[in-house]
C-alpha positions in Angstrom: 271.9 -3.2 281.3 271.4 -6.0 278.7 270.3 -9.6 279.8 268.9 -12.7 278.4 265.4 -11.4 279.1 265.9 -9.0 276.2 263.3 -9.6 273.5 266.0 -10.4 270.9 267.3 -13.2 273.2 263.9 -15.0 273.2 264.6 -16.3 269.8 266.7 -19.5 270.2 268.8 -18.9 267.1 269.8 -15.3 268.1 270.6 -16.5 271.7 272.8 -19.3 270.3 274.6 -16.8 268.0 275.4 -14.5 271.0 276.5 -17.1 273.5 278.1 -19.9 271.5 281.0 -17.7 270.3 281.7 -16.6 273.8 282.3 -20.1 274.9 284.5 -21.2 272.1 286.1 -17.8 271.8 287.5 -17.9 275.3 288.8 -21.4 274.8 290.6 -20.4 271.6 291.8 -17.2 273.4 293.5 -19.2 276.1 294.9 -21.6 273.6 296.6 -18.9 271.6 297.9 -17.3 274.8 299.5 -20.6 275.8 301.3 -20.9 272.4 302.4 -17.2 272.6 303.9 -17.6 276.1 305.4 -21.0 275.2 307.4 -19.5 272.3 308.3 -16.2 273.9 309.6 -17.6 277.2 312.2 -20.0 275.6 315.2 -18.5 273.8 315.6 -21.6 271.6 312.1 -21.4 270.3 312.3 -17.7 269.7 315.3 -18.2 267.5 313.5 -20.7 265.1 311.5 -19.7 262.0 308.9 -22.4 262.5 308.0 -21.2 266.0 308.1 -17.5 265.1 305.5 -18.3 262.3 303.4 -20.0 264.9 303.8 -17.0 267.2 302.6 -14.6 264.5 299.7 -16.8 263.8 298.8 -17.1 267.4 299.0 -13.4 268.0 296.6 -12.8 265.2 294.3 -15.4 266.4 294.4 -14.0 270.0 292.7 -10.8 268.6 290.4 -12.8 266.4 289.3 -15.0 269.4 288.9 -12.0 271.6 286.5 -10.4 269.0 284.5 -13.6 268.9 284.3 -13.8 272.7 282.9 -10.2 272.7 280.4 -11.4 270.1 277.3 -9.2 270.2 278.4 -7.0 273.0 279.9 -4.2 270.8 276.9 -4.2 268.4 274.8 -1.1 268.9 272.2 -1.6 271.6 268.9 -3.2 270.4 270.3 -4.7 267.2 271.1 -8.1 268.6 270.8 -10.4 271.6 273.0 -9.0 274.4 274.0 -6.0 272.2 275.3 -3.1 274.5 277.7 -1.1 272.2 277.7 1.9 269.9 278.7 2.6 266.3 282.3 3.2 267.5 282.7 0.0 269.4 281.1 -1.9 266.5 283.6 -0.2 264.1 286.6 -1.2 266.3 285.4 -4.8 266.6 284.8 -5.0 262.9 288.3 -3.7 262.1 290.1 -6.2 264.3 287.7 -9.0 263.3 288.4 -8.5 259.6 292.2 -8.1 260.1 292.5 -11.2 262.2 290.0 -13.3 260.1 292.3 -12.9 257.0 295.7 -12.7 258.8 295.3 -16.0 260.6 294.5 -18.2 257.7 297.1 -16.4 255.5 299.7 -17.6 258.0 298.8 -21.1 256.9 300.2 -20.2 253.4 303.4 -19.2 255.1 303.6 -22.5 257.1 302.8 -24.4 253.9 305.6 -22.7 252.1 307.9 -23.4 255.0 307.0 -27.1 254.9 307.5 -27.2 251.1 311.0 -25.7 251.4 312.1 -27.9 254.2 310.5 -31.3 253.2 310.6 -31.1 249.5 313.5 -28.7 248.8 315.7 -29.8 251.8 316.3 -26.2 253.1 317.7 -25.9 256.5 316.9 -23.3 259.3 319.7 -20.8 258.4 318.4 -20.7 254.7 314.8 -20.4 255.6 315.5 -17.6 258.0 316.6 -15.5 255.1 313.2 -15.3 253.6 311.3 -15.3 256.9 310.4 -11.6 256.8 308.4 -12.3 253.5 306.5 -15.2 255.2 305.3 -12.7 258.0 304.8 -9.7 255.6 302.2 -11.6 253.4 299.6 -12.3 256.2 300.2 -9.0 258.0 299.7 -6.9 254.9 296.7 -8.9 253.7 295.0 -8.5 257.1 295.7 -4.9 257.8 295.3 -3.9 254.1 291.7 -5.3 254.0 290.9 -4.1 257.5 291.8 -0.4 256.7 290.1 -0.6 253.4 286.9 -1.7 254.9 287.3 0.9 257.6 287.7 3.7 255.1 284.6 2.5 253.3 282.6 2.5 256.5 281.5 -1.1 256.0 281.7 -2.3 259.7 278.2 -2.9 261.1 276.4 -5.4 263.2 276.3 -8.8 261.3 274.0 -10.8 263.6 276.6 -12.4 265.9 279.7 -10.0 265.5 280.5 -6.7 263.9 281.8 -7.1 260.4 281.1 -6.1 256.8 277.3 -5.8 256.8 274.4 -3.6 255.8 273.0 -0.9 258.1 269.3 -0.3 257.1 268.9 2.2 260.0 272.0 4.2 259.1 272.0 5.2 255.4 275.4 6.8 255.8 276.9 3.4 256.5 274.6 1.2 254.4 276.5 0.0 251.3 274.3 -2.2 249.1 277.5 -3.8 247.7 278.4 -5.3 251.1 278.2 -8.8 249.7 280.8 -8.1 247.1 283.1 -6.7 249.7 282.6 -9.7 251.9 283.6 -11.9 249.1 286.6 -9.9 248.0 288.0 -9.0 251.5 287.7 -12.4 253.1 285.8 -15.4 251.6 287.4 -15.4 248.1 290.8 -15.1 249.7 290.0 -17.9 252.3 288.8 -20.3 249.5 291.9 -19.4 247.5 294.0 -20.3 250.5 292.2 -23.6 251.0 292.9 -24.6 247.4 296.6 -23.4 247.7 297.0 -25.5 250.9 295.4 -28.6 249.2 298.0 -28.3 246.3 300.9 -27.9 248.8 299.8 -30.9 250.9 299.4 -33.0 247.7 303.0 -32.1 246.7 304.3 -33.0 250.2 302.3 -36.2 250.2 303.7 -37.5 246.9 307.2 -36.4 247.8 307.2 -38.3 251.1 305.6 -41.3 249.3 308.4 -41.2 246.8 311.0 -41.2 249.5 309.2 -44.0 251.4 309.4 -46.2 248.3 313.1 -45.6 248.0 313.7 -46.3 251.6 311.7 -49.5 251.4 314.6 -50.9 249.4 316.7 -51.0 252.5 315.3 -53.0 255.3 317.5 -51.4 258.1 316.8 -49.5 261.2 318.3 -46.4 259.7 315.8 -46.4 256.7 313.0 -47.3 259.0 313.9 -44.3 261.2 314.0 -41.9 258.2 310.6 -43.2 257.0 309.1 -42.6 260.5 310.6 -39.1 260.6 309.2 -38.2 257.2 305.7 -39.5 258.1 305.7 -37.5 261.4 306.6 -34.3 259.7 304.1 -34.8 256.9 301.3 -35.5 259.3 302.2 -32.4 261.3 301.9 -30.3 258.2 298.5 -32.0 257.3 297.1 -31.4 260.8 297.8 -27.5 260.7 295.9 -27.4 257.4 293.2 -29.5 258.9 292.8 -26.8 261.6 291.9 -24.3 259.0 289.5 -26.6 257.2 287.7 -27.4 260.5 287.4 -23.6 261.2 286.1 -22.6 257.8 284.0 -25.6 256.6 280.6 -24.5 258.3 281.3 -20.7 257.6 281.9 -21.5 253.9 278.7 -23.6 253.8 276.8 -20.8 255.4 278.1 -18.2 252.9 277.6 -20.3 249.9 273.9 -20.6 250.8 273.7 -16.8 251.3 275.3 -16.1 248.0 273.0 -18.6 246.3 270.1 -16.6 247.8 269.0 -19.4 250.2 268.4 -19.1 253.9 270.9 -21.2 255.9 269.2 -23.6 258.5 269.7 -22.9 262.1 272.0 -25.8 262.8 274.4 -24.6 260.1 274.4 -21.1 261.7 275.1 -22.5 265.1 277.9 -24.8 263.9 279.4 -21.8 262.1 279.4 -19.4 265.1 280.7 -22.4 267.2 283.6 -23.6 265.1 284.8 -20.3 263.5 286.4 -19.1 266.8 288.2 -22.4 267.5 291.3 -21.9 265.2 293.5 -21.2 268.3 292.3 -24.3 270.1 292.9 -26.6 267.1 296.4 -24.9 266.7 297.2 -25.8 270.3 296.2 -29.4 269.9 298.5 -29.8 266.8 301.2 -27.8 268.5 301.3 -30.2 271.5 300.7 -33.4 269.3 304.5 -34.1 268.8 305.2 -33.6 272.5 302.2 -36.0 273.4 303.4 -38.6 270.8 306.9 -38.4 272.1 305.6 -39.0 275.7 303.8 -42.2 274.7 306.6 -43.4 272.5 309.7 -42.5 274.5 308.3 -41.6 277.9 309.6 -37.9 277.7 307.6 -35.9 280.2 305.5 -33.1 278.7 306.8 -30.7 281.3 310.3 -31.0 279.7 309.2 -28.7 276.8 308.1 -26.1 279.3 311.5 -25.6 280.8 313.4 -22.5 279.7 316.7 -23.0 278.0 319.4 -20.5 277.2 321.4 -22.7 274.9 321.5 -22.1 271.1 319.6 -24.4 268.7 322.7 -26.1 267.3 324.2 -26.6 270.8 320.9 -28.3 271.9 320.8 -30.3 268.7 324.4 -31.6 269.2 323.7 -32.5 272.8 320.5 -34.4 271.8 322.6 -36.4 269.3 325.1 -37.2 272.0 322.5 -38.4 274.5 321.0 -40.8 271.9 324.4 -42.3 271.1 324.9 -45.6 273.1 328.2 -46.1 274.9 328.9 -49.3 272.7 328.6 -47.1 269.5 331.0 -44.5 270.9 333.5 -47.1 272.1 333.5 -49.0 268.8 333.9 -45.7 266.8 336.9 -44.6 268.9 338.7 -47.9 268.5 338.1 -47.8 264.8 339.4 -44.2 264.6 342.4 -45.1 266.7 343.3 -47.7 264.0 342.8 -45.6 260.9 341.2 -42.2 260.0 339.6 -41.9 256.6 339.7 -38.6 254.9 338.4 -37.2 251.6 342.1 -36.6 250.5 343.2 -40.1 251.3 344.2 -42.4 254.1 346.1 -41.0 257.1 348.3 -43.4 259.0 347.6 -43.8 262.7 349.8 -42.4 265.3 349.8 -41.6 269.1 350.8 -37.9 268.8 348.6 -35.2 270.3 347.4 -33.7 267.0 345.9 -37.0 265.8 344.4 -37.5 269.3 342.6 -34.1 269.0 341.3 -34.9 265.5 339.9 -38.2 266.8 338.2 -36.3 269.6 336.6 -33.9 267.2 335.4 -36.6 264.9 333.7 -38.5 267.8 332.0 -35.3 269.0 330.7 -34.4 265.6 328.5 -37.5 265.3 328.4 -41.2 264.7 329.2 -40.9 260.9 328.0 -38.9 258.0 325.7 -41.6 256.8 323.7 -41.8 260.1 325.6 -44.2 262.2 324.2 -47.7 261.5 327.0 -48.8 259.2 325.3 -51.1 256.7 326.0 -50.8 253.0 322.4 -49.9 252.3 322.3 -47.1 254.7 325.5 -45.7 253.4 324.1 -45.7 249.9 321.0 -43.8 251.1 323.0 -41.2 252.9 325.3 -40.7 249.9 322.3 -39.4 248.0 320.5 -42.4 246.5 317.3 -40.9 247.8 317.8 -37.5 246.2 318.6 -36.1 242.8 321.6 -34.0 241.9 323.2 -34.4 245.4 320.1 -33.1 247.2 319.6 -36.2 249.2 321.9 -35.5 252.1 320.6 -32.0 252.6 317.1 -33.2 252.6 317.8 -35.9 255.2 319.5 -33.4 257.4 316.7 -30.9 256.9 314.1 -33.6 258.0 316.2 -34.4 261.1 316.4 -30.7 261.9 312.7 -30.2 261.4 311.8 -33.1 263.6 313.9 -31.6 266.4 312.3 -28.1 265.8 308.7 -29.2 266.0 309.4 -31.1 269.2 311.3 -28.2 270.8 
C-alpha cells in the first residue's frame, strides 16, 4: 500500500505533483458534472447548439479531470510519489488523458466558430444547427485520432505526475527517443495553434462589435443602448470562454517551452502547471454561470430559475419571454393604433370591425411590439431597417444577437 511515507514523497516537488492535481482535478470534475446535468435535464437546453457544444466540451473535460484526479496512482509502482499502478493502468490513463487534453481545447475552436457565425454573420439557431455535426466532429476526431495513434506507438508511460507520452528508461520496448516530437505534434503544437486561432477570432469579434457600437452611438435611444449592451454581453461571454483555455494552458506552455529549450523548469512553474491544468472544467462553470449571476444582480432573477426543468420549445419560450417584458401600456397603445389602421407591405388596409380583421390584429399583437424593436422613434426604425448592417444583413444580425442572449441565459 502506498503512502506519503514513500521515499519518492519525501521530495517536496514530487509530493506537490502528486497531490495538487487531485485537489483541482476533483473540483473540475464536479464542475463539468454540473454543466453536463444542467444541459441534459432540460429539454430546451438540449435542443440548442450552444448548449450541446458546451455539453461535448464538458464530457471531454470530465474524463480529463478524472485522469488528473487519479494523477500518479495509475503510474507503475515505485516510479512516482503515490504510484500504485501497472503498465496497463498507465496506458489506459495515458490514452484518456491524451484524448481529453486535445478534445477539450479543440471544442474552443467550435465555440469560436459558433460565435463568429452568430455575432459577425448573423446566423440564427436553425442555420447553425445544420453544421453542428462538423463542430462536434472536429474535436472528437482530433482527440481520439491522436489518442489511438499514441496507443499504437506505445508512447504512454509515467510522466512525473500523470501517464502521458513519456520515455521509459526501464522498459526498452516502450522507450521511444522521439517522445518529445510526439508531445509537440500530438498536443502542444495543436494547443498553441488553437490559442492563435482563438486570438484571431476574438479580434474579429471585438472589432465587429466595436463597429456596431459606433453606429448605435448615433442614436441616443433606449433601443440603441439596449442593443449595445446585448452586443457587449455576448462579446464578453465569448472572451471569457477563451480566457478559460488561456488560464489552463499558460503555465503548461511555459513549462514545455523551457523543456524544449533544454532548461530545467523551476519548482514553482511545475506546481502552477499541475495545479491549473486540471481546472478547465471549473473555469468553464464560472463562465457558464456568469450570465445568470449577472442577470440576478441586474434584474433580480433568482439563480434557481435556470435549474427548473421545462418542456416547452425554444421558440415558445422566447415568445413568452417577449410577452412578459412588454408593458401593459405598450400593448394597449399598440392595439388602439392597430384598430385605427393596419399597415401592410402591399398597401394600407382600411379599418373594420369584422372578425377577420380582429383576428389579424390579435396575431399582430402576439407576434411582437413591432419589427423595429418597439420603441417607435425614427432613429430606432432606421437601425432596425438595416442601417447597422450591409446588404440587408442588419436585421438578421440584430435578431441573432437577441436570440443568442436568450440562449446563453437559458
